[in-house]
C-alpha positions, 0 to 999 in steps of 0.5 A, a space after each residue: 454711180 457715185 454722182 447719180 446716187 448723190 444726185 438722187 437723194 439730193 433732188 437739187 443742183 446747185 445755181 445762182 438766184 432767179 426769180 419766183 417760179 410761175 404757178 398756175 394756182 394760188 400766188 407764190 411770194 419769195 422770202 429771199 435770204 431768209 437770215 437765221 443764227 442757226 444755218 446759212 440765208 436761204 430763200 423762203 418760197 410761201 404759196 397762198 390758195 386762190 382767195 386768201 383772206 387775212 380775215 381767215 385762218 389757215 393751216 401750214 404745211 413746211 416743206 424741205 427742199 423748196 427749190 424743186 417743190 414749185 419748179 424744175 429748175 433746180 431740180 437734177 431731174 429738171 422736174 418738181 414735186 407740182 405742190 402748187 397744182 395739186 394742192 389747188 387741185 385738192 381744195 377744188 375737189 373739197 378733199 383739202 381746206 384752203 392751207 399754206 405751204 412754206 417751202 424751205 430751200 436745201 443748203 446745198 453741199 450741206 443739205 446731208 448735215 442739215 437733213 440727217 438726225 443728229 441725235 442718232 450719231 450716238 447710236 453708231 459705234 464711234 469709228 463708224 461715227 467718225 467716219 460718217 460724220 468726216 465722209 457724209 455730213 461734212 464734218 459736222 452734224 447740223 440737223 439740230 440748228 436747222 431745226 432750231 432756225 425752223 422752230 424758233 425763226 422761221 416759224 414766228 415769221 410765218 405766223 407773224 406775216 400770214 393768216 395762219 393757225 399756228 397750234 400743233 395740230 395744225 403744224 405739218 411737216 413733210 419732205 423726201 429722202 433725206 427730206 423725209 428723215 428730217 421730217 420724222 425727226 423734227 416731230 420726234 424732237 418737236 411733237 409740241 410744234 408738229 402734229 404731223 409728218 409726211 415721209 416719202 422715199 424715207 432714206 433710212 441709209 443715212 449715206 451712199 451704201 445699203 446697210 444696217 448700221 445707220 437703221 438700227 442706230 436710228 432706231 435706236 433713237 426712235 425706239 423711246 421717242 416716237 410722239 403719242 399717237 393719240 397727238 399726231 399722224 405720220 405717213 410713210 412710203 417708198 417706191 421699187 425702183 432706185 434707193 428706193 429698192 433699198 427701204 423696204 426691209 428698214 420700213 417694214 421694221 419701223 412700222 412694227 415700231 409704230 404699231 408697237 407705240 399704238 399707231 393704227 390705220 387712222 394715224 399712222 400709212 404706209 405704203 408702197 408704190 411698185 415702179 415708183 422711182 426715187 425722184 420728183 415725178 415719182 413724188 410729184 404723182 402721188 403727192 395727193 396721197 399724203 396730202 389728204 392722209 395728213 391735211 384733209 378734211 377733219 
C-alpha cells in the first residue's frame, strides 16, 4: 500500500534519458540537463503553439512534473496530461490565446523535498518537524532552492530564448498533488513573479497518512501570506477517489480562508470532481477548466 501511495503522489517513474516526445500539435523543444546553482540539473520541455512567431509575445505557463505532461512513458500510470492536445484545442476554439508551456522535470527521489513548502516546517512541532524532514523530505527541505531555480535561473533563460511576455500578469504556474502545493507556495513566496496558480488535487497531507498536523501548519503559514486578490488568480480542485478522498476537509477550510482574504468567483475557483482519481488521466480530463479560468482571453 505504501508503494502504491508513493506512485500516486509522485506521478512519474525513474528511468534513463530518452528523446523528446512527439506531440500532435505545436512543437516541443527540449533543453537537456538545464544546469542550476540551486538544484540538480534536469530536462526542461518547452511547448510552442502552431505558428509560433518571435515577432509576437506569448504568455507562459510553468508546469511541474514535466516528464508526465506530454508523454506517458515516465508516468507510473503510463498516461500523460495530454497538455499539447488540450492547449491546441482550446486555442483553436478561441478559448485560449496562444501560450508557451514550460514543463519542468521533477527530481525523482527528491521530488517531495523540492515540492513541500519549506517555510511550513516552522509551524510544525519540533518532534514532528524532525521526523517529517527525515522520513519524507530525504533529510532536508529543498523547496526554497527549487523556487529560486525557477525564478532566478529558468524563467530568465526562457524569457531570453523565447518570445514571452515576462510580467507577472502573463506568468502562471501549475501542478498536481505535490506539484499543486508547490505552485501555491510559489505564488505566495513570489507574488511579483506569478500572477496565477493552478493547483489540481492539492496534496494537503504532506506525507502518506491522513493527518491534521501538516494541513494546520500549512494554513498557519498561509494565513498572512495569501497574495492580493486584486492582482492574482488561483484555481484549486480535487476528486473523490484515491488520495483525493482525503482532501475535502482541508480544502473546505482553505476555501474559507480565501473568501476571508477577499477572493471571489472572479479570481478564485475551487472545484470537486466526483469519481475522479489521483492520476494523470483524471488531471488530463479536466485540464481545460483551469487553463481557461487562469489564462483565458481577457
